[in-house]
MARKOLSE-143128 format. One record per residue (C-alpha): residue in one letter; residue number from 0; x, y, z. Coordinates in Angstrom, 3 decimals, always signed. Layout:
REM residues N
<node><type>A</type><seq>NUM</seq><c1>X</c1><c2>Y</c2><c3>Z</c3></node>
...
END
This chain:
REM residues 182
<node><type>X</type><seq>0</seq><c1>-84.289</c1><c2>-39.410</c2><c3>-62.070</c3></node>
<node><type>X</type><seq>1</seq><c1>-83.817</c1><c2>-38.094</c2><c3>-58.580</c3></node>
<node><type>X</type><seq>2</seq><c1>-82.874</c1><c2>-40.776</c2><c3>-56.024</c3></node>
<node><type>X</type><seq>3</seq><c1>-85.579</c1><c2>-39.385</c2><c3>-53.705</c3></node>
<node><type>X</type><seq>4</seq><c1>-88.269</c1><c2>-39.633</c2><c3>-56.371</c3></node>
<node><type>X</type><seq>5</seq><c1>-90.722</c1><c2>-42.351</c2><c3>-55.266</c3></node>
<node><type>X</type><seq>6</seq><c1>-90.903</c1><c2>-43.663</c2><c3>-58.843</c3></node>
<node><type>X</type><seq>7</seq><c1>-87.112</c1><c2>-44.045</c2><c3>-58.964</c3></node>
<node><type>X</type><seq>8</seq><c1>-87.114</c1><c2>-45.801</c2><c3>-55.609</c3></node>
<node><type>X</type><seq>9</seq><c1>-89.856</c1><c2>-48.228</c2><c3>-56.743</c3></node>
<node><type>X</type><seq>10</seq><c1>-88.181</c1><c2>-49.003</c2><c3>-60.068</c3></node>
<node><type>X</type><seq>11</seq><c1>-84.834</c1><c2>-49.550</c2><c3>-58.353</c3></node>
<node><type>X</type><seq>12</seq><c1>-86.444</c1><c2>-51.953</c2><c3>-55.861</c3></node>
<node><type>X</type><seq>13</seq><c1>-88.095</c1><c2>-53.899</c2><c3>-58.699</c3></node>
<node><type>X</type><seq>14</seq><c1>-84.819</c1><c2>-54.072</c2><c3>-60.601</c3></node>
<node><type>X</type><seq>15</seq><c1>-82.876</c1><c2>-55.310</c2><c3>-57.556</c3></node>
<node><type>X</type><seq>16</seq><c1>-85.574</c1><c2>-57.887</c2><c3>-56.821</c3></node>
<node><type>X</type><seq>17</seq><c1>-85.523</c1><c2>-59.114</c2><c3>-60.428</c3></node>
<node><type>X</type><seq>18</seq><c1>-81.711</c1><c2>-59.323</c2><c3>-60.409</c3></node>
<node><type>X</type><seq>19</seq><c1>-81.779</c1><c2>-61.338</c2><c3>-57.168</c3></node>
<node><type>X</type><seq>20</seq><c1>-84.320</c1><c2>-63.762</c2><c3>-58.661</c3></node>
<node><type>X</type><seq>21</seq><c1>-82.171</c1><c2>-64.247</c2><c3>-61.762</c3></node>
<node><type>X</type><seq>22</seq><c1>-79.047</c1><c2>-64.702</c2><c3>-59.663</c3></node>
<node><type>X</type><seq>23</seq><c1>-80.685</c1><c2>-67.311</c2><c3>-57.416</c3></node>
<node><type>X</type><seq>24</seq><c1>-82.417</c1><c2>-69.095</c2><c3>-60.257</c3></node>
<node><type>X</type><seq>25</seq><c1>-79.814</c1><c2>-69.093</c2><c3>-62.998</c3></node>
<node><type>X</type><seq>26</seq><c1>-76.554</c1><c2>-67.719</c2><c3>-61.631</c3></node>
<node><type>X</type><seq>27</seq><c1>-74.566</c1><c2>-64.509</c2><c3>-62.241</c3></node>
<node><type>X</type><seq>28</seq><c1>-74.404</c1><c2>-64.878</c2><c3>-66.034</c3></node>
<node><type>X</type><seq>29</seq><c1>-78.211</c1><c2>-64.579</c2><c3>-66.214</c3></node>
<node><type>X</type><seq>30</seq><c1>-78.081</c1><c2>-61.076</c2><c3>-64.724</c3></node>
<node><type>X</type><seq>31</seq><c1>-78.058</c1><c2>-58.931</c2><c3>-67.863</c3></node>
<node><type>X</type><seq>32</seq><c1>-79.665</c1><c2>-55.536</c2><c3>-68.350</c3></node>
<node><type>X</type><seq>33</seq><c1>-82.130</c1><c2>-57.001</c2><c3>-70.854</c3></node>
<node><type>X</type><seq>34</seq><c1>-83.158</c1><c2>-59.923</c2><c3>-68.629</c3></node>
<node><type>X</type><seq>35</seq><c1>-83.422</c1><c2>-57.774</c2><c3>-65.510</c3></node>
<node><type>X</type><seq>36</seq><c1>-85.431</c1><c2>-55.079</c2><c3>-67.282</c3></node>
<node><type>X</type><seq>37</seq><c1>-87.839</c1><c2>-57.645</c2><c3>-68.708</c3></node>
<node><type>X</type><seq>38</seq><c1>-88.339</c1><c2>-59.399</c2><c3>-65.364</c3></node>
<node><type>X</type><seq>39</seq><c1>-88.718</c1><c2>-56.077</c2><c3>-63.498</c3></node>
<node><type>X</type><seq>40</seq><c1>-91.151</c1><c2>-54.707</c2><c3>-66.082</c3></node>
<node><type>X</type><seq>41</seq><c1>-89.055</c1><c2>-51.635</c2><c3>-66.834</c3></node>
<node><type>X</type><seq>42</seq><c1>-87.162</c1><c2>-50.396</c2><c3>-69.857</c3></node>
<node><type>X</type><seq>43</seq><c1>-83.432</c1><c2>-51.018</c2><c3>-70.197</c3></node>
<node><type>X</type><seq>44</seq><c1>-82.835</c1><c2>-47.270</c2><c3>-70.021</c3></node>
<node><type>X</type><seq>45</seq><c1>-84.305</c1><c2>-47.311</c2><c3>-66.516</c3></node>
<node><type>X</type><seq>46</seq><c1>-81.776</c1><c2>-49.936</c2><c3>-65.466</c3></node>
<node><type>X</type><seq>47</seq><c1>-78.962</c1><c2>-47.853</c2><c3>-67.009</c3></node>
<node><type>X</type><seq>48</seq><c1>-80.087</c1><c2>-44.821</c2><c3>-64.976</c3></node>
<node><type>X</type><seq>49</seq><c1>-79.395</c1><c2>-46.727</c2><c3>-61.762</c3></node>
<node><type>X</type><seq>50</seq><c1>-76.253</c1><c2>-48.693</c2><c3>-62.805</c3></node>
<node><type>X</type><seq>51</seq><c1>-73.726</c1><c2>-47.690</c2><c3>-65.449</c3></node>
<node><type>X</type><seq>52</seq><c1>-72.733</c1><c2>-51.287</c2><c3>-66.156</c3></node>
<node><type>X</type><seq>53</seq><c1>-74.202</c1><c2>-54.720</c2><c3>-65.638</c3></node>
<node><type>X</type><seq>54</seq><c1>-71.119</c1><c2>-55.536</c2><c3>-63.531</c3></node>
<node><type>X</type><seq>55</seq><c1>-72.041</c1><c2>-52.731</c2><c3>-61.126</c3></node>
<node><type>X</type><seq>56</seq><c1>-75.517</c1><c2>-54.258</c2><c3>-60.752</c3></node>
<node><type>X</type><seq>57</seq><c1>-74.060</c1><c2>-57.757</c2><c3>-60.301</c3></node>
<node><type>X</type><seq>58</seq><c1>-71.576</c1><c2>-56.423</c2><c3>-57.747</c3></node>
<node><type>X</type><seq>59</seq><c1>-74.364</c1><c2>-54.891</c2><c3>-55.689</c3></node>
<node><type>X</type><seq>60</seq><c1>-76.444</c1><c2>-58.070</c2><c3>-55.765</c3></node>
<node><type>X</type><seq>61</seq><c1>-73.512</c1><c2>-60.438</c2><c3>-55.221</c3></node>
<node><type>X</type><seq>62</seq><c1>-72.226</c1><c2>-58.346</c2><c3>-52.307</c3></node>
<node><type>X</type><seq>63</seq><c1>-75.505</c1><c2>-59.148</c2><c3>-50.524</c3></node>
<node><type>X</type><seq>64</seq><c1>-74.775</c1><c2>-62.861</c2><c3>-50.883</c3></node>
<node><type>X</type><seq>65</seq><c1>-73.090</c1><c2>-64.320</c2><c3>-47.832</c3></node>
<node><type>X</type><seq>66</seq><c1>-72.178</c1><c2>-67.839</c2><c3>-46.911</c3></node>
<node><type>X</type><seq>67</seq><c1>-73.986</c1><c2>-68.770</c2><c3>-43.702</c3></node>
<node><type>X</type><seq>68</seq><c1>-71.687</c1><c2>-71.630</c2><c3>-42.792</c3></node>
<node><type>X</type><seq>69</seq><c1>-69.084</c1><c2>-72.140</c2><c3>-40.070</c3></node>
<node><type>X</type><seq>70</seq><c1>-70.015</c1><c2>-68.982</c2><c3>-38.155</c3></node>
<node><type>X</type><seq>71</seq><c1>-70.062</c1><c2>-68.836</c2><c3>-34.356</c3></node>
<node><type>X</type><seq>72</seq><c1>-68.694</c1><c2>-72.258</c2><c3>-33.421</c3></node>
<node><type>X</type><seq>73</seq><c1>-70.588</c1><c2>-74.165</c2><c3>-30.767</c3></node>
<node><type>X</type><seq>74</seq><c1>-69.556</c1><c2>-76.841</c2><c3>-28.334</c3></node>
<node><type>X</type><seq>75</seq><c1>-68.832</c1><c2>-79.658</c2><c3>-28.563</c3></node>
<node><type>X</type><seq>76</seq><c1>-66.999</c1><c2>-78.733</c2><c3>-31.755</c3></node>
<node><type>X</type><seq>77</seq><c1>-67.178</c1><c2>-82.125</c2><c3>-33.521</c3></node>
<node><type>X</type><seq>78</seq><c1>-70.979</c1><c2>-82.180</c2><c3>-33.280</c3></node>
<node><type>X</type><seq>79</seq><c1>-71.241</c1><c2>-78.525</c2><c3>-34.262</c3></node>
<node><type>X</type><seq>80</seq><c1>-68.960</c1><c2>-79.078</c2><c3>-37.267</c3></node>
<node><type>X</type><seq>81</seq><c1>-70.992</c1><c2>-82.149</c2><c3>-38.241</c3></node>
<node><type>X</type><seq>82</seq><c1>-74.159</c1><c2>-80.038</c2><c3>-38.154</c3></node>
<node><type>X</type><seq>83</seq><c1>-72.555</c1><c2>-77.361</c2><c3>-40.325</c3></node>
<node><type>X</type><seq>84</seq><c1>-71.295</c1><c2>-79.871</c2><c3>-42.900</c3></node>
<node><type>X</type><seq>85</seq><c1>-74.653</c1><c2>-81.677</c2><c3>-42.856</c3></node>
<node><type>X</type><seq>86</seq><c1>-76.446</c1><c2>-78.384</c2><c3>-43.532</c3></node>
<node><type>X</type><seq>87</seq><c1>-74.001</c1><c2>-77.518</c2><c3>-46.320</c3></node>
<node><type>X</type><seq>88</seq><c1>-74.373</c1><c2>-80.948</c2><c3>-47.932</c3></node>
<node><type>X</type><seq>89</seq><c1>-78.166</c1><c2>-80.752</c2><c3>-47.772</c3></node>
<node><type>X</type><seq>90</seq><c1>-78.144</c1><c2>-77.233</c2><c3>-49.212</c3></node>
<node><type>X</type><seq>91</seq><c1>-75.945</c1><c2>-78.363</c2><c3>-52.110</c3></node>
<node><type>X</type><seq>92</seq><c1>-78.656</c1><c2>-80.792</c2><c3>-53.214</c3></node>
<node><type>X</type><seq>93</seq><c1>-81.197</c1><c2>-77.990</c2><c3>-53.801</c3></node>
<node><type>X</type><seq>94</seq><c1>-81.386</c1><c2>-76.743</c2><c3>-57.409</c3></node>
<node><type>X</type><seq>95</seq><c1>-80.958</c1><c2>-73.046</c2><c3>-56.515</c3></node>
<node><type>X</type><seq>96</seq><c1>-77.908</c1><c2>-73.656</c2><c3>-54.319</c3></node>
<node><type>X</type><seq>97</seq><c1>-76.430</c1><c2>-76.025</c2><c3>-56.896</c3></node>
<node><type>X</type><seq>98</seq><c1>-76.734</c1><c2>-73.366</c2><c3>-59.644</c3></node>
<node><type>X</type><seq>99</seq><c1>-75.286</c1><c2>-70.629</c2><c3>-57.448</c3></node>
<node><type>X</type><seq>100</seq><c1>-72.402</c1><c2>-72.799</c2><c3>-56.235</c3></node>
<node><type>X</type><seq>101</seq><c1>-71.619</c1><c2>-73.975</c2><c3>-59.743</c3></node>
<node><type>X</type><seq>102</seq><c1>-71.564</c1><c2>-70.361</c2><c3>-60.933</c3></node>
<node><type>X</type><seq>103</seq><c1>-69.294</c1><c2>-69.352</c2><c3>-58.079</c3></node>
<node><type>X</type><seq>104</seq><c1>-66.765</c1><c2>-72.137</c2><c3>-58.520</c3></node>
<node><type>X</type><seq>105</seq><c1>-66.522</c1><c2>-71.778</c2><c3>-62.283</c3></node>
<node><type>X</type><seq>106</seq><c1>-63.561</c1><c2>-69.548</c2><c3>-63.092</c3></node>
<node><type>X</type><seq>107</seq><c1>-64.040</c1><c2>-67.432</c2><c3>-66.192</c3></node>
<node><type>X</type><seq>108</seq><c1>-60.854</c1><c2>-66.439</c2><c3>-67.994</c3></node>
<node><type>X</type><seq>109</seq><c1>-62.759</c1><c2>-63.726</c2><c3>-69.881</c3></node>
<node><type>X</type><seq>110</seq><c1>-64.086</c1><c2>-62.244</c2><c3>-66.629</c3></node>
<node><type>X</type><seq>111</seq><c1>-62.775</c1><c2>-58.767</c2><c3>-65.847</c3></node>
<node><type>X</type><seq>112</seq><c1>-61.905</c1><c2>-59.992</c2><c3>-62.374</c3></node>
<node><type>X</type><seq>113</seq><c1>-64.992</c1><c2>-58.795</c2><c3>-60.471</c3></node>
<node><type>X</type><seq>114</seq><c1>-66.650</c1><c2>-62.215</c2><c3>-60.275</c3></node>
<node><type>X</type><seq>115</seq><c1>-63.350</c1><c2>-63.927</c2><c3>-59.522</c3></node>
<node><type>X</type><seq>116</seq><c1>-62.656</c1><c2>-61.368</c2><c3>-56.784</c3></node>
<node><type>X</type><seq>117</seq><c1>-66.088</c1><c2>-61.904</c2><c3>-55.169</c3></node>
<node><type>X</type><seq>118</seq><c1>-65.588</c1><c2>-65.658</c2><c3>-55.365</c3></node>
<node><type>X</type><seq>119</seq><c1>-62.174</c1><c2>-65.364</c2><c3>-53.739</c3></node>
<node><type>X</type><seq>120</seq><c1>-63.610</c1><c2>-63.203</c2><c3>-50.934</c3></node>
<node><type>X</type><seq>121</seq><c1>-66.470</c1><c2>-65.626</c2><c3>-50.251</c3></node>
<node><type>X</type><seq>122</seq><c1>-64.287</c1><c2>-68.701</c2><c3>-50.251</c3></node>
<node><type>X</type><seq>123</seq><c1>-61.628</c1><c2>-66.887</c2><c3>-48.237</c3></node>
<node><type>X</type><seq>124</seq><c1>-64.212</c1><c2>-66.295</c2><c3>-45.519</c3></node>
<node><type>X</type><seq>125</seq><c1>-65.074</c1><c2>-70.007</c2><c3>-45.455</c3></node>
<node><type>X</type><seq>126</seq><c1>-61.406</c1><c2>-70.934</c2><c3>-45.267</c3></node>
<node><type>X</type><seq>127</seq><c1>-60.764</c1><c2>-68.525</c2><c3>-42.382</c3></node>
<node><type>X</type><seq>128</seq><c1>-63.797</c1><c2>-69.758</c2><c3>-40.470</c3></node>
<node><type>X</type><seq>129</seq><c1>-62.846</c1><c2>-73.406</c2><c3>-40.887</c3></node>
<node><type>X</type><seq>130</seq><c1>-59.234</c1><c2>-72.734</c2><c3>-39.905</c3></node>
<node><type>X</type><seq>131</seq><c1>-60.406</c1><c2>-70.928</c2><c3>-36.761</c3></node>
<node><type>X</type><seq>132</seq><c1>-62.737</c1><c2>-73.794</c2><c3>-35.828</c3></node>
<node><type>X</type><seq>133</seq><c1>-60.033</c1><c2>-76.408</c2><c3>-36.296</c3></node>
<node><type>X</type><seq>134</seq><c1>-57.538</c1><c2>-74.321</c2><c3>-34.324</c3></node>
<node><type>X</type><seq>135</seq><c1>-60.095</c1><c2>-73.949</c2><c3>-31.533</c3></node>
<node><type>X</type><seq>136</seq><c1>-60.530</c1><c2>-77.731</c2><c3>-31.569</c3></node>
<node><type>X</type><seq>137</seq><c1>-56.809</c1><c2>-78.206</c2><c3>-31.050</c3></node>
<node><type>X</type><seq>138</seq><c1>-55.823</c1><c2>-79.147</c2><c3>-34.580</c3></node>
<node><type>X</type><seq>139</seq><c1>-52.125</c1><c2>-78.637</c2><c3>-35.215</c3></node>
<node><type>X</type><seq>140</seq><c1>-52.297</c1><c2>-78.836</c2><c3>-38.994</c3></node>
<node><type>X</type><seq>141</seq><c1>-49.799</c1><c2>-76.709</c2><c3>-40.860</c3></node>
<node><type>X</type><seq>142</seq><c1>-51.632</c1><c2>-77.075</c2><c3>-44.151</c3></node>
<node><type>X</type><seq>143</seq><c1>-52.859</c1><c2>-73.861</c2><c3>-45.812</c3></node>
<node><type>X</type><seq>144</seq><c1>-56.465</c1><c2>-72.923</c2><c3>-44.987</c3></node>
<node><type>X</type><seq>145</seq><c1>-57.544</c1><c2>-73.413</c2><c3>-48.610</c3></node>
<node><type>X</type><seq>146</seq><c1>-56.299</c1><c2>-77.018</c2><c3>-48.551</c3></node>
<node><type>X</type><seq>147</seq><c1>-58.098</c1><c2>-77.717</c2><c3>-45.292</c3></node>
<node><type>X</type><seq>148</seq><c1>-61.325</c1><c2>-76.281</c2><c3>-46.733</c3></node>
<node><type>X</type><seq>149</seq><c1>-60.823</c1><c2>-78.282</c2><c3>-49.925</c3></node>
<node><type>X</type><seq>150</seq><c1>-60.411</c1><c2>-81.511</c2><c3>-47.988</c3></node>
<node><type>X</type><seq>151</seq><c1>-63.542</c1><c2>-80.874</c2><c3>-45.875</c3></node>
<node><type>X</type><seq>152</seq><c1>-65.839</c1><c2>-79.188</c2><c3>-48.400</c3></node>
<node><type>X</type><seq>153</seq><c1>-64.426</c1><c2>-80.577</c2><c3>-51.664</c3></node>
<node><type>X</type><seq>154</seq><c1>-65.735</c1><c2>-84.111</c2><c3>-51.107</c3></node>
<node><type>X</type><seq>155</seq><c1>-69.210</c1><c2>-82.711</c2><c3>-50.414</c3></node>
<node><type>X</type><seq>156</seq><c1>-69.093</c1><c2>-80.688</c2><c3>-53.624</c3></node>
<node><type>X</type><seq>157</seq><c1>-68.157</c1><c2>-83.799</c2><c3>-55.555</c3></node>
<node><type>X</type><seq>158</seq><c1>-70.735</c1><c2>-86.072</c2><c3>-53.951</c3></node>
<node><type>X</type><seq>159</seq><c1>-73.647</c1><c2>-83.621</c2><c3>-53.827</c3></node>
<node><type>X</type><seq>160</seq><c1>-73.061</c1><c2>-81.479</c2><c3>-56.930</c3></node>
<node><type>X</type><seq>161</seq><c1>-71.161</c1><c2>-83.672</c2><c3>-59.354</c3></node>
<node><type>X</type><seq>162</seq><c1>-72.810</c1><c2>-86.964</c2><c3>-58.418</c3></node>
<node><type>X</type><seq>163</seq><c1>-76.176</c1><c2>-85.630</c2><c3>-57.203</c3></node>
<node><type>X</type><seq>164</seq><c1>-76.068</c1><c2>-87.830</c2><c3>-54.093</c3></node>
<node><type>X</type><seq>165</seq><c1>-76.873</c1><c2>-87.092</c2><c3>-50.467</c3></node>
<node><type>X</type><seq>166</seq><c1>-73.869</c1><c2>-87.274</c2><c3>-48.145</c3></node>
<node><type>X</type><seq>167</seq><c1>-74.363</c1><c2>-89.804</c2><c3>-45.358</c3></node>
<node><type>X</type><seq>168</seq><c1>-73.701</c1><c2>-88.880</c2><c3>-41.758</c3></node>
<node><type>X</type><seq>169</seq><c1>-70.959</c1><c2>-91.550</c2><c3>-41.673</c3></node>
<node><type>X</type><seq>170</seq><c1>-69.249</c1><c2>-89.867</c2><c3>-44.637</c3></node>
<node><type>X</type><seq>171</seq><c1>-69.364</c1><c2>-86.489</c2><c3>-42.852</c3></node>
<node><type>X</type><seq>172</seq><c1>-68.049</c1><c2>-88.029</c2><c3>-39.610</c3></node>
<node><type>X</type><seq>173</seq><c1>-65.133</c1><c2>-89.525</c2><c3>-41.563</c3></node>
<node><type>X</type><seq>174</seq><c1>-64.268</c1><c2>-86.112</c2><c3>-43.025</c3></node>
<node><type>X</type><seq>175</seq><c1>-64.300</c1><c2>-84.558</c2><c3>-39.559</c3></node>
<node><type>X</type><seq>176</seq><c1>-62.239</c1><c2>-87.365</c2><c3>-38.010</c3></node>
<node><type>X</type><seq>177</seq><c1>-59.482</c1><c2>-86.668</c2><c3>-40.551</c3></node>
<node><type>X</type><seq>178</seq><c1>-59.208</c1><c2>-83.073</c2><c3>-39.292</c3></node>
<node><type>X</type><seq>179</seq><c1>-59.902</c1><c2>-83.052</c2><c3>-35.576</c3></node>
<node><type>X</type><seq>180</seq><c1>-57.451</c1><c2>-84.403</c2><c3>-33.042</c3></node>
<node><type>X</type><seq>181</seq><c1>-58.169</c1><c2>-87.568</c2><c3>-31.085</c3></node>
END
């Protein structure tokens, strides 16, 4: 099918929409040609015409996924950081975010590397953003950015995902106090 053909454009849009729904609802493993085709109401051959492999489709959909946390720091930094961590903690208690996060943090030894690479890019962005915020706040930590992110975000993952509990504001303030000077 020609990429300018209105039918091809419509089927591609339906396929992408179906893949996004599966990704949000059930995680990356749910995005298969069969599942996407069924949800989009098209034949599997139609999906194959647009993407040679299911990984190419997943890559396109996953590349749209961004982490909206720790961007554009505000002042005062401790309150801004508290707001960001509060938002993250609250988001982690929603079923869709919990499924997506669980899928992202689960390393798959059989994976060809594409999912692991996307995961590393996403988490690398978070680590860089947090390191920049802490540096801006005057932190003199020499710990690697991934350890700083683990010590700020890791406890929220445990409490909200593993334990299914809401993080208290006092808990978040304690995490911040361990990282910001004075």
